N, C-alpha and C positions, 0 to 999 in steps of 0.2 A: 743442327743437322748438317752433315757433310754429304756432298754429292760426289760419287766416284767419277762421274763423267760430266764435262761442262754442258753437254746437250741436255742432261737431266734437269739442270737448273732452269734452262730455257723452257723446257717442257713444263716444269712445275709452274713457272710464271704464266705460261699460256693457259694452263688448266685452272689455276687458282686466281689469276689476274694480278694486277699490281696493288690492289687495295690492302692486302695484309701487310705488305711492306711499307706502304704509306702510313697506315695506322700505327705500326710499330715505331716508325721514324718520328711521327708526331708525338706519340706518348713519351718517347725518350727525350725529345727536345723540351717538352713541358716539364718533365722531371728534372732535367738539367737546369732549366731556368728557375725552378722552385728552389733547388739546392743552392744555386748561386745567390738568389735573393736572401735566403736564410743566412748564408755565410757572410754576406755583406752587412746584414743587420746585426749579426753577432759581433763582427769586427768594429762596426761603428759604436756599438754599445760598450764594448770593452777597450776601445782605443784610448779614450781620454780619461786618464787617471789624474787626479789632482796631485799637487806636490806632496801633500800630507799622505795620501793613499799610496803613492809611489814610495815614499820614505818608509812607511809602515810595512809595505810589502818587502822591500829590500831588507829591512831589519829582521823580519820574520825568516826570510831565506837565509840570512847570515847566521842567525841563531840555530836554525836547523842544520846547516852545514857544519858549524862549529861542534854541535853535538855529535854529528856523524864522525867527524875527524877525531874527537875525543874518544868515542867508542872504538874506532879503528886503532888508535894508539894504545888504549887499554888492552884490547884484544891481542895486539902484536906483542905487548910487553908481558902478557899473561896475567894481568891483574884482574881479579874478580871483585865485584862490588859486594 
């Protein structure tokens, strides 16, 4: 909600008090902390790939990319399967 005049914001705080702002700030910081913890846990879980897993992943990515390039070349040349 936007206040057209600065004094309205001050009046709103006087009438409603500071508590709604403190509650919202606390809830937001708790949500942020939870998201940060989840992101760190995900990163730690997926950070360490073994050499075999890394090689397998790279091989899969290379095969997919080569297939895409082949499809693009066939499409550019007008060759249909």
